[in-house]
PyMOL Python script that loads the backbone (N, CA, C, O; Angstrom):
from pymol import cmd

cmd.read_pdbstr("""\
ATOM      1  N   MET A   1      21.385  -3.666  11.183  1.00  0.00           N
ATOM      2  CA  MET A   1      19.946  -3.549  11.285  1.00  0.00           C
ATOM      3  C   MET A   1      19.501  -3.344  10.124  1.00  0.00           C
ATOM      4  O   MET A   1      20.008  -2.615   9.271  1.00  0.00           O
ATOM      5  N   THR A   2      18.229  -4.179  10.011  1.00  0.00           N
ATOM      6  CA  THR A   2      17.152  -4.035   9.111  1.00  0.00           C
ATOM      7  C   THR A   2      16.568  -3.188   8.824  1.00  0.00           C
ATOM      8  O   THR A   2      16.255  -2.730   9.922  1.00  0.00           O
ATOM      9  N   VAL A   3      15.927  -2.262   7.744  1.00  0.00           N
ATOM     10  CA  VAL A   3      15.001  -1.108   7.647  1.00  0.00           C
ATOM     11  C   VAL A   3      14.009  -1.451   6.936  1.00  0.00           C
ATOM     12  O   VAL A   3      14.320  -1.474   5.745  1.00  0.00           O
ATOM     13  N   THR A   4      12.900  -1.741   7.141  1.00  0.00           N
ATOM     14  CA  THR A   4      11.703  -1.804   6.011  1.00  0.00           C
ATOM     15  C   THR A   4      11.147  -0.480   5.845  1.00  0.00           C
ATOM     16  O   THR A   4      10.861   0.370   6.688  1.00  0.00           O
ATOM     17  N   PHE A   5      11.023  -0.480   4.210  1.00  0.00           N
ATOM     18  CA  PHE A   5      10.100   0.694   3.579  1.00  0.00           C
ATOM     19  C   PHE A   5       8.853   0.330   3.196  1.00  0.00           C
ATOM     20  O   PHE A   5       8.522  -0.529   2.379  1.00  0.00           O
ATOM     21  N   MET A   6       8.046   1.214   3.999  1.00  0.00           N
ATOM     22  CA  MET A   6       6.564   0.785   4.064  1.00  0.00           C
ATOM     23  C   MET A   6       5.753   2.117   3.357  1.00  0.00           C
ATOM     24  O   MET A   6       5.688   3.292   3.718  1.00  0.00           O
ATOM     25  N   LEU A   7       5.297   1.557   2.448  1.00  0.00           N
ATOM     26  CA  LEU A   7       4.699   2.857   1.277  1.00  0.00           C
ATOM     27  C   LEU A   7       3.201   2.533   1.493  1.00  0.00           C
ATOM     28  O   LEU A   7       2.734   1.413   1.283  1.00  0.00           O
ATOM     29  N   PHE A   8       2.529   3.522   1.900  1.00  0.00           N
ATOM     30  CA  PHE A   8       1.331   3.628   1.874  1.00  0.00           C
ATOM     31  C   PHE A   8       0.678   4.203   0.586  1.00  0.00           C
ATOM     32  O   PHE A   8       0.667   5.421   0.410  1.00  0.00           O
ATOM     33  N   TRP A   9       0.141   3.360  -0.304  1.00  0.00           N
ATOM     34  CA  TRP A   9       0.154   3.679  -1.983  1.00  0.00           C
ATOM     35  C   TRP A   9      -1.464   4.345  -1.983  1.00  0.00           C
ATOM     36  O   TRP A   9      -2.452   3.661  -1.716  1.00  0.00           O
ATOM     37  N   SER A  10      -1.509   5.664  -2.302  1.00  0.00           N
ATOM     38  CA  SER A  10      -2.708   6.083  -2.851  1.00  0.00           C
ATOM     39  C   SER A  10      -2.355   7.172  -3.997  1.00  0.00           C
ATOM     40  O   SER A  10      -1.238   7.535  -4.365  1.00  0.00           O
ATOM     41  N   LYS A  11      -3.817   7.649  -4.523  1.00  0.00           N
ATOM     42  CA  LYS A  11      -3.469   8.515  -5.473  1.00  0.00           C
ATOM     43  C   LYS A  11      -2.654   9.645  -5.221  1.00  0.00           C
ATOM     44  O   LYS A  11      -2.043  10.105  -6.185  1.00  0.00           O
ATOM     45  N   HIS A  12      -2.524  10.181  -4.115  1.00  0.00           N
ATOM     46  CA  HIS A  12      -1.996  11.374  -3.707  1.00  0.00           C
ATOM     47  C   HIS A  12      -0.309  10.816  -3.579  1.00  0.00           C
ATOM     48  O   HIS A  12       0.654  11.378  -4.101  1.00  0.00           O
ATOM     49  N   SER A  13      -0.279   9.817  -2.907  1.00  0.00           N
ATOM     50  CA  SER A  13       1.468   9.486  -2.962  1.00  0.00           C
ATOM     51  C   SER A  13       1.903   8.915  -4.363  1.00  0.00           C
ATOM     52  O   SER A  13       3.113   8.941  -4.588  1.00  0.00           O
ATOM     53  N   ALA A  14       1.174   8.465  -5.216  1.00  0.00           N
ATOM     54  CA  ALA A  14       1.401   8.357  -6.354  1.00  0.00           C
ATOM     55  C   ALA A  14       1.863   9.432  -7.534  1.00  0.00           C
ATOM     56  O   ALA A  14       2.443   9.192  -8.593  1.00  0.00           O
ATOM     57  N   ALA A  15       1.448  10.588  -7.037  1.00  0.00           N
ATOM     58  CA  ALA A  15       1.490  11.926  -7.512  1.00  0.00           C
ATOM     59  C   ALA A  15       2.668  12.958  -6.817  1.00  0.00           C
ATOM     60  O   ALA A  15       3.041  14.011  -7.333  1.00  0.00           O
ATOM     61  N   SER A  16       3.185  12.370  -5.460  1.00  0.00           N
ATOM     62  CA  SER A  16       3.980  12.908  -4.989  1.00  0.00           C
ATOM     63  C   SER A  16       5.589  12.854  -5.548  1.00  0.00           C
ATOM     64  O   SER A  16       6.136  11.753  -5.607  1.00  0.00           O
ATOM     65  N   PRO A  17       6.247  13.949  -5.913  1.00  0.00           N
ATOM     66  CA  PRO A  17       7.565  13.668  -6.201  1.00  0.00           C
ATOM     67  C   PRO A  17       8.544  13.324  -4.915  1.00  0.00           C
ATOM     68  O   PRO A  17       9.701  12.996  -5.175  1.00  0.00           O
ATOM     69  N   TRP A  18       8.188  13.377  -3.764  1.00  0.00           N
ATOM     70  CA  TRP A  18       8.719  12.909  -2.356  1.00  0.00           C
ATOM     71  C   TRP A  18       8.772  11.286  -2.582  1.00  0.00           C
ATOM     72  O   TRP A  18       9.766  10.560  -2.552  1.00  0.00           O
ATOM     73  N   VAL A  19       7.739  11.022  -2.759  1.00  0.00           N
ATOM     74  CA  VAL A  19       7.504   9.353  -2.686  1.00  0.00           C
ATOM     75  C   VAL A  19       8.016   8.920  -3.991  1.00  0.00           C
ATOM     76  O   VAL A  19       8.409   7.754  -3.978  1.00  0.00           O
ATOM     77  N   GLY A  20       8.115   9.482  -5.026  1.00  0.00           N
ATOM     78  CA  GLY A  20       8.956   8.935  -6.242  1.00  0.00           C
ATOM     79  C   GLY A  20      10.454   8.874  -5.819  1.00  0.00           C
ATOM     80  O   GLY A  20      11.098   7.846  -6.028  1.00  0.00           O
ATOM     81  N   TRP A  21      10.969   9.873  -5.275  1.00  0.00           N
ATOM     82  CA  TRP A  21      12.256   9.834  -4.724  1.00  0.00           C
ATOM     83  C   TRP A  21      12.519   9.087  -3.772  1.00  0.00           C
ATOM     84  O   TRP A  21      13.633   8.604  -3.976  1.00  0.00           O
ATOM     85  N   GLU A  22      11.985   8.639  -2.602  1.00  0.00           N
ATOM     86  CA  GLU A  22      12.045   7.752  -1.744  1.00  0.00           C
ATOM     87  C   GLU A  22      12.041   6.082  -2.213  1.00  0.00           C
ATOM     88  O   GLU A  22      12.653   5.178  -1.645  1.00  0.00           O
ATOM     89  N   LEU A  23      11.122   5.966  -3.474  1.00  0.00           N
ATOM     90  CA  LEU A  23      11.015   4.738  -3.982  1.00  0.00           C
ATOM     91  C   LEU A  23      12.209   4.320  -4.985  1.00  0.00           C
ATOM     92  O   LEU A  23      12.607   3.176  -5.206  1.00  0.00           O
ATOM     93  N   GLU A  24      12.662   5.476  -5.514  1.00  0.00           N
ATOM     94  CA  GLU A  24      13.863   5.335  -6.319  1.00  0.00           C
ATOM     95  C   GLU A  24      15.064   5.185  -5.460  1.00  0.00           C
ATOM     96  O   GLU A  24      15.971   4.441  -5.834  1.00  0.00           O
ATOM     97  N   THR A  25      15.138   5.793  -4.407  1.00  0.00           N
ATOM     98  CA  THR A  25      16.543   5.575  -3.559  1.00  0.00           C
ATOM     99  C   THR A  25      16.095   3.899  -3.040  1.00  0.00           C
ATOM    100  O   THR A  25      16.934   3.015  -3.209  1.00  0.00           O
ATOM    101  N   ALA A  26      15.071   3.639  -2.567  1.00  0.00           N
ATOM    102  CA  ALA A  26      14.915   2.107  -2.329  1.00  0.00           C
ATOM    103  C   ALA A  26      15.508   1.254  -3.535  1.00  0.00           C
ATOM    104  O   ALA A  26      16.507   0.540  -3.446  1.00  0.00           O
ATOM    105  N   LYS A  27      14.683   1.454  -4.754  1.00  0.00           N
ATOM    106  CA  LYS A  27      15.119   0.619  -5.666  1.00  0.00           C
ATOM    107  C   LYS A  27      16.755   0.538  -5.933  1.00  0.00           C
ATOM    108  O   LYS A  27      17.355  -0.501  -6.206  1.00  0.00           O
ATOM    109  N   GLN A  28      17.443   2.059  -5.776  1.00  0.00           N
ATOM    110  CA  GLN A  28      18.816   1.645  -5.990  1.00  0.00           C
ATOM    111  C   GLN A  28      19.772   1.298  -5.055  1.00  0.00           C
ATOM    112  O   GLN A  28      20.985   1.241  -5.255  1.00  0.00           O
ATOM    113  N   ALA A  29      19.060   1.018  -3.809  1.00  0.00           N
ATOM    114  CA  ALA A  29      19.714   0.458  -2.697  1.00  0.00           C
ATOM    115  C   ALA A  29      19.578  -0.906  -2.757  1.00  0.00           C
ATOM    116  O   ALA A  29      20.277  -1.633  -2.050  1.00  0.00           O
ATOM    117  N   LYS A  30      18.708  -1.364  -3.568  1.00  0.00           N
ATOM    118  CA  LYS A  30      18.549  -2.844  -3.943  1.00  0.00           C
ATOM    119  C   LYS A  30      17.805  -3.395  -2.663  1.00  0.00           C
ATOM    120  O   LYS A  30      18.161  -4.448  -2.134  1.00  0.00           O
ATOM    121  N   ALA A  31      16.800  -2.667  -2.212  1.00  0.00           N
ATOM    122  CA  ALA A  31      16.064  -3.372  -0.972  1.00  0.00           C
ATOM    123  C   ALA A  31      14.972  -3.559  -1.334  1.00  0.00           C
ATOM    124  O   ALA A  31      14.155  -3.157  -0.506  1.00  0.00           O
ATOM    125  N   ARG A  32      14.404  -4.130  -2.481  1.00  0.00           N
ATOM    126  CA  ARG A  32      12.963  -4.437  -2.999  1.00  0.00           C
ATOM    127  C   ARG A  32      12.427  -5.354  -2.177  1.00  0.00           C
ATOM    128  O   ARG A  32      11.203  -5.484  -2.172  1.00  0.00           O
ATOM    129  N   ASP A  33      13.249  -6.158  -1.330  1.00  0.00           N
ATOM    130  CA  ASP A  33      12.754  -7.368  -0.634  1.00  0.00           C
ATOM    131  C   ASP A  33      12.579  -6.792   0.987  1.00  0.00           C
ATOM    132  O   ASP A  33      12.193  -7.505   1.914  1.00  0.00           O
ATOM    133  N   LEU A  34      12.946  -5.368   1.107  1.00  0.00           N
ATOM    134  CA  LEU A  34      12.290  -4.862   2.247  1.00  0.00           C
ATOM    135  C   LEU A  34      11.328  -3.731   2.200  1.00  0.00           C
ATOM    136  O   LEU A  34      11.191  -2.924   3.120  1.00  0.00           O
ATOM    137  N   ILE A  35      10.560  -3.710   0.893  1.00  0.00           N
ATOM    138  CA  ILE A  35       9.506  -2.800   0.531  1.00  0.00           C
ATOM    139  C   ILE A  35       8.188  -3.449   0.929  1.00  0.00           C
ATOM    140  O   ILE A  35       7.988  -4.630   0.648  1.00  0.00           O
ATOM    141  N   GLN A  36       7.398  -2.813   1.491  1.00  0.00           N
ATOM    142  CA  GLN A  36       6.084  -3.406   1.821  1.00  0.00           C
ATOM    143  C   GLN A  36       5.206  -2.143   1.149  1.00  0.00           C
ATOM    144  O   GLN A  36       5.568  -0.986   1.366  1.00  0.00           O
ATOM    145  N   ILE A  37       4.063  -2.426   0.341  1.00  0.00           N
ATOM    146  CA  ILE A  37       3.280  -1.625  -0.299  1.00  0.00           C
ATOM    147  C   ILE A  37       1.981  -1.779   0.574  1.00  0.00           C
ATOM    148  O   ILE A  37       1.537  -2.926   0.520  1.00  0.00           O
ATOM    149  N   GLN A  38       1.386  -1.068   1.226  1.00  0.00           N
ATOM    150  CA  GLN A  38       0.175  -0.999   1.704  1.00  0.00           C
ATOM    151  C   GLN A  38      -1.069   0.069   0.873  1.00  0.00           C
ATOM    152  O   GLN A  38      -1.111   1.294   0.988  1.00  0.00           O
ATOM    153  N   ALA A  39      -1.885  -0.667   0.155  1.00  0.00           N
ATOM    154  CA  ALA A  39      -2.831   0.153  -0.679  1.00  0.00           C
ATOM    155  C   ALA A  39      -3.869   0.573   0.244  1.00  0.00           C
ATOM    156  O   ALA A  39      -4.450  -0.104   1.091  1.00  0.00           O
ATOM    157  N   LEU A  40      -4.042   2.088  -0.124  1.00  0.00           N
ATOM    158  CA  LEU A  40      -4.893   2.786   0.662  1.00  0.00           C
ATOM    159  C   LEU A  40      -6.617   2.884  -0.266  1.00  0.00           C
ATOM    160  O   LEU A  40      -7.736   3.179   0.155  1.00  0.00           O
ATOM    161  N   GLN A  41      -6.179   2.533  -1.482  1.00  0.00           N
ATOM    162  CA  GLN A  41      -7.248   2.851  -2.497  1.00  0.00           C
ATOM    163  C   GLN A  41      -7.305   1.571  -3.154  1.00  0.00           C
ATOM    164  O   GLN A  41      -6.236   1.016  -3.407  1.00  0.00           O
ATOM    165  N   PRO A  42      -8.693   0.865  -3.557  1.00  0.00           N
ATOM    166  CA  PRO A  42      -8.831  -0.093  -4.364  1.00  0.00           C
ATOM    167  C   PRO A  42      -8.969   0.184  -5.765  1.00  0.00           C
ATOM    168  O   PRO A  42      -9.716   0.997  -6.310  1.00  0.00           O
ATOM    169  N   ASP A  43      -7.793  -0.942  -6.477  1.00  0.00           N
ATOM    170  CA  ASP A  43      -7.873  -0.732  -7.837  1.00  0.00           C
ATOM    171  C   ASP A  43      -6.702   0.205  -8.476  1.00  0.00           C
ATOM    172  O   ASP A  43      -6.719   0.785  -9.562  1.00  0.00           O
ATOM    173  N   LEU A  44      -5.627   0.180  -7.431  1.00  0.00           N
ATOM    174  CA  LEU A  44      -4.755   1.725  -7.866  1.00  0.00           C
ATOM    175  C   LEU A  44      -3.618   0.681  -8.285  1.00  0.00           C
ATOM    176  O   LEU A  44      -3.131   0.000  -7.383  1.00  0.00           O
ATOM    177  N   PRO A  45      -3.258   0.547  -9.327  1.00  0.00           N
ATOM    178  CA  PRO A  45      -1.874  -0.252  -9.519  1.00  0.00           C
ATOM    179  C   PRO A  45      -0.512   0.158  -8.917  1.00  0.00           C
ATOM    180  O   PRO A  45      -0.155   1.296  -8.612  1.00  0.00           O
ATOM    181  N   PRO A  46       0.097  -0.862  -8.820  1.00  0.00           N
ATOM    182  CA  PRO A  46       1.368  -0.375  -7.832  1.00  0.00           C
ATOM    183  C   PRO A  46       2.369   0.361  -8.606  1.00  0.00           C
ATOM    184  O   PRO A  46       2.220   0.489  -9.821  1.00  0.00           O
ATOM    185  N   PRO A  47       3.282   0.809  -8.053  1.00  0.00           N
ATOM    186  CA  PRO A  47       4.178   2.018  -8.575  1.00  0.00           C
ATOM    187  C   PRO A  47       4.926   1.321  -9.419  1.00  0.00           C
ATOM    188  O   PRO A  47       5.288   0.167  -9.193  1.00  0.00           O
ATOM    189  N   THR A  48       5.254   2.082 -10.618  1.00  0.00           N
ATOM    190  CA  THR A  48       6.072   1.436 -11.985  1.00  0.00           C
ATOM    191  C   THR A  48       7.400   0.977 -11.531  1.00  0.00           C
ATOM    192  O   THR A  48       8.167   1.618 -10.813  1.00  0.00           O
ATOM    193  N   GLY A  49       7.596  -0.220 -12.033  1.00  0.00           N
ATOM    194  CA  GLY A  49       8.786  -0.933 -11.742  1.00  0.00           C
ATOM    195  C   GLY A  49       8.680  -1.647 -10.262  1.00  0.00           C
ATOM    196  O   GLY A  49       9.743  -2.138  -9.881  1.00  0.00           O
ATOM    197  N   PHE A  50       7.649  -1.770  -9.441  1.00  0.00           N
ATOM    198  CA  PHE A  50       7.322  -2.550  -8.175  1.00  0.00           C
ATOM    199  C   PHE A  50       6.164  -3.619  -8.500  1.00  0.00           C
ATOM    200  O   PHE A  50       5.634  -4.300  -7.624  1.00  0.00           O
ATOM    201  N   GLU A  51       5.864  -3.677  -9.750  1.00  0.00           N
ATOM    202  CA  GLU A  51       4.862  -4.628 -10.040  1.00  0.00           C
ATOM    203  C   GLU A  51       4.663  -6.178  -9.512  1.00  0.00           C
ATOM    204  O   GLU A  51       3.678  -6.894  -9.335  1.00  0.00           O
ATOM    205  N   ALA A  52       6.094  -6.344  -9.348  1.00  0.00           N
ATOM    206  CA  ALA A  52       6.309  -7.769  -8.925  1.00  0.00           C
ATOM    207  C   ALA A  52       6.156  -7.942  -7.328  1.00  0.00           C
ATOM    208  O   ALA A  52       5.946  -9.060  -6.859  1.00  0.00           O
ATOM    209  N   ILE A  53       6.272  -6.744  -6.466  1.00  0.00           N
ATOM    210  CA  ILE A  53       5.893  -6.956  -4.980  1.00  0.00           C
ATOM    211  C   ILE A  53       4.615  -7.344  -4.935  1.00  0.00           C
ATOM    212  O   ILE A  53       3.839  -7.013  -5.832  1.00  0.00           O
ATOM    213  N   HIS A  54       4.272  -8.010  -4.005  1.00  0.00           N
ATOM    214  CA  HIS A  54       3.116  -8.260  -3.737  1.00  0.00           C
ATOM    215  C   HIS A  54       2.523  -7.428  -2.372  1.00  0.00           C
ATOM    216  O   HIS A  54       2.786  -7.686  -1.197  1.00  0.00           O
ATOM    217  N   GLY A  55       1.727  -6.455  -2.847  1.00  0.00           N
ATOM    218  CA  GLY A  55       1.351  -5.528  -2.095  1.00  0.00           C
ATOM    219  C   GLY A  55       0.083  -5.957  -1.235  1.00  0.00           C
ATOM    220  O   GLY A  55      -0.731  -6.763  -1.685  1.00  0.00           O
ATOM    221  N   SER A  56      -0.057  -5.320   0.154  1.00  0.00           N
ATOM    222  CA  SER A  56      -1.018  -5.953   0.991  1.00  0.00           C
ATOM    223  C   SER A  56      -2.069  -4.887   1.006  1.00  0.00           C
ATOM    224  O   SER A  56      -1.986  -3.946   0.217  1.00  0.00           O
ATOM    225  N   SER A  57      -2.865  -4.967   1.698  1.00  0.00           N
ATOM    226  CA  SER A  57      -4.068  -4.228   1.976  1.00  0.00           C
ATOM    227  C   SER A  57      -4.741  -4.292   3.254  1.00  0.00           C
ATOM    228  O   SER A  57      -5.957  -4.478   3.299  1.00  0.00           O
ATOM    229  N   VAL A  58      -3.919  -4.127   4.476  1.00  0.00           N
ATOM    230  CA  VAL A  58      -4.365  -4.370   5.638  1.00  0.00           C
ATOM    231  C   VAL A  58      -5.439  -3.125   5.574  1.00  0.00           C
ATOM    232  O   VAL A  58      -6.538  -3.363   6.074  1.00  0.00           O
ATOM    233  N   TYR A  59      -5.300  -2.271   5.203  1.00  0.00           N
ATOM    234  CA  TYR A  59      -6.367  -1.042   5.594  1.00  0.00           C
ATOM    235  C   TYR A  59      -7.417  -1.284   5.234  1.00  0.00           C
ATOM    236  O   TYR A  59      -8.320  -1.288   6.069  1.00  0.00           O
ATOM    237  N   LEU A  60      -7.667  -1.541   4.029  1.00  0.00           N
ATOM    238  CA  LEU A  60      -8.664  -2.079   3.136  1.00  0.00           C
ATOM    239  C   LEU A  60      -9.551  -3.283   3.548  1.00  0.00           C
ATOM    240  O   LEU A  60     -10.762  -3.377   3.349  1.00  0.00           O
ATOM    241  N   TRP A  61      -8.809  -4.115   4.108  1.00  0.00           N
ATOM    242  CA  TRP A  61      -9.518  -5.396   4.490  1.00  0.00           C
ATOM    243  C   TRP A  61     -10.338  -4.903   5.861  1.00  0.00           C
ATOM    244  O   TRP A  61     -11.513  -5.215   6.053  1.00  0.00           O
ATOM    245  N   VAL A  62      -9.523  -4.058   6.824  1.00  0.00           N
ATOM    246  CA  VAL A  62     -10.087  -3.602   7.761  1.00  0.00           C
ATOM    247  C   VAL A  62     -11.155  -2.892   7.799  1.00  0.00           C
ATOM    248  O   VAL A  62     -12.101  -3.066   8.568  1.00  0.00           O
ATOM    249  N   ARG A  63     -11.029  -1.909   6.819  1.00  0.00           N
ATOM    250  CA  ARG A  63     -12.376  -1.036   6.248  1.00  0.00           C
ATOM    251  C   ARG A  63     -13.495  -1.832   5.734  1.00  0.00           C
ATOM    252  O   ARG A  63     -14.644  -1.537   6.063  1.00  0.00           O
ATOM    253  N   GLU A  64     -13.257  -2.793   4.972  1.00  0.00           N
ATOM    254  CA  GLU A  64     -14.510  -3.596   4.161  1.00  0.00           C
ATOM    255  C   GLU A  64     -15.178  -4.302   5.486  1.00  0.00           C
ATOM    256  O   GLU A  64     -16.383  -4.454   5.684  1.00  0.00           O
ATOM    257  N   GLY A  65     -14.066  -4.707   6.370  1.00  0.00           N
ATOM    258  CA  GLY A  65     -15.029  -5.584   7.384  1.00  0.00           C
ATOM    259  C   GLY A  65     -15.853  -5.048   8.294  1.00  0.00           C
ATOM    260  O   GLY A  65     -16.823  -5.562   8.849  1.00  0.00           O
ATOM    261  N   ASN A  66     -15.228  -3.583   8.448  1.00  0.00           N
ATOM    262  CA  ASN A  66     -16.137  -2.530   9.392  1.00  0.00           C
ATOM    263  C   ASN A  66     -17.254  -2.030   8.653  1.00  0.00           C
ATOM    264  O   ASN A  66     -18.252  -1.639   9.258  1.00  0.00           O
ATOM    265  N   GLU A  67     -17.193  -2.006   7.509  1.00  0.00           N
ATOM    266  CA  GLU A  67     -18.415  -1.315   6.517  1.00  0.00           C
ATOM    267  C   GLU A  67     -19.516  -2.617   6.514  1.00  0.00           C
ATOM    268  O   GLU A  67     -20.733  -2.445   6.576  1.00  0.00           O
ATOM    269  N   ALA A  68     -18.862  -3.948   6.430  1.00  0.00           N
ATOM    270  CA  ALA A  68     -19.983  -5.155   6.572  1.00  0.00           C
ATOM    271  C   ALA A  68     -20.474  -5.461   8.003  1.00  0.00           C
ATOM    272  O   ALA A  68     -21.403  -6.269   8.026  1.00  0.00           O
ATOM    273  N   VAL A  69     -20.146  -5.094   8.957  1.00  0.00           N
ATOM    274  CA  VAL A  69     -20.635  -5.025  10.317  1.00  0.00           C
ATOM    275  C   VAL A  69     -21.464  -4.163  10.331  1.00  0.00           C
ATOM    276  O   VAL A  69     -22.623  -4.550  10.482  1.00  0.00           O
ATOM    277  N   ARG A  70     -21.215  -2.635  10.179  1.00  0.00           N
ATOM    278  CA  ARG A  70     -22.088  -1.936  10.052  1.00  0.00           C
ATOM    279  C   ARG A  70     -23.452  -1.873   9.301  1.00  0.00           C
ATOM    280  O   ARG A  70     -24.522  -1.385   9.667  1.00  0.00           O
ATOM    281  N   ASN A  71     -23.129  -2.466   8.222  1.00  0.00           N
ATOM    282  CA  ASN A  71     -24.403  -2.687   7.094  1.00  0.00           C
ATOM    283  C   ASN A  71     -25.099  -3.748   7.432  1.00  0.00           C
ATOM    284  O   ASN A  71     -26.220  -3.695   6.925  1.00  0.00           O
ATOM    285  N   ARG A  72     -24.875  -4.957   8.247  1.00  0.00           N
ATOM    286  CA  ARG A  72     -25.507  -5.993   8.303  1.00  0.00           C
ATOM    287  C   ARG A  72     -26.856  -5.886   9.064  1.00  0.00           C
ATOM    288  O   ARG A  72     -26.933  -5.314  10.152  1.00  0.00           O
ATOM    289  N   PRO A  73     -27.996  -6.504   8.397  1.00  0.00           N
ATOM    290  CA  PRO A  73     -29.085  -6.286   9.316  1.00  0.00           C
ATOM    291  C   PRO A  73     -29.155  -6.658  10.839  1.00  0.00           C
ATOM    292  O   PRO A  73     -28.566  -7.605  11.361  1.00  0.00           O
ATOM    293  N   PRO A  74     -30.040  -5.682  11.511  1.00  0.00           N
ATOM    294  CA  PRO A  74     -29.751  -6.143  12.945  1.00  0.00           C
ATOM    295  C   PRO A  74     -30.191  -7.673  13.407  1.00  0.00           C
ATOM    296  O   PRO A  74     -30.645  -8.451  12.568  1.00  0.00           O
ATOM    297  N   ALA A  75     -30.057  -7.987  14.549  1.00  0.00           N
ATOM    298  CA  ALA A  75     -30.558  -9.556  14.880  1.00  0.00           C
ATOM    299  C   ALA A  75     -31.533  -9.376  15.286  1.00  0.00           C
ATOM    300  O   ALA A  75     -31.791  -8.293  15.813  1.00  0.00           O
ATOM    301  N   SER A  76     -32.506 -10.442  15.186  1.00  0.00           N
ATOM    302  CA  SER A  76     -33.900 -10.392  15.441  1.00  0.00           C
ATOM    303  C   SER A  76     -34.139 -11.284  16.836  1.00  0.00           C
ATOM    304  O   SER A  76     -35.272 -11.413  17.299  1.00  0.00           O
TER     305      SER A  76
END
""", "prot")
cmd.dss("prot")
cmd.show_as("cartoon", "prot")
cmd.util.cbc("prot")
cmd.orient("prot")
């Protein structure tokens, strides 16, 4: 069975000792290829030691799309 570790990365998760423990556990298990980082805030650097992992930002992509739709001028 393959388990994927999904990290929803924010300033709060960056400060959490529990998240730090989970990241360290994943690193020790040599499961870097099974870690997915989902950024919840723009311009937040990835966790230390995980800079090489390409993080995605599906949440930010959807949020920015919704904002663009809400802010566009009404059709004439």
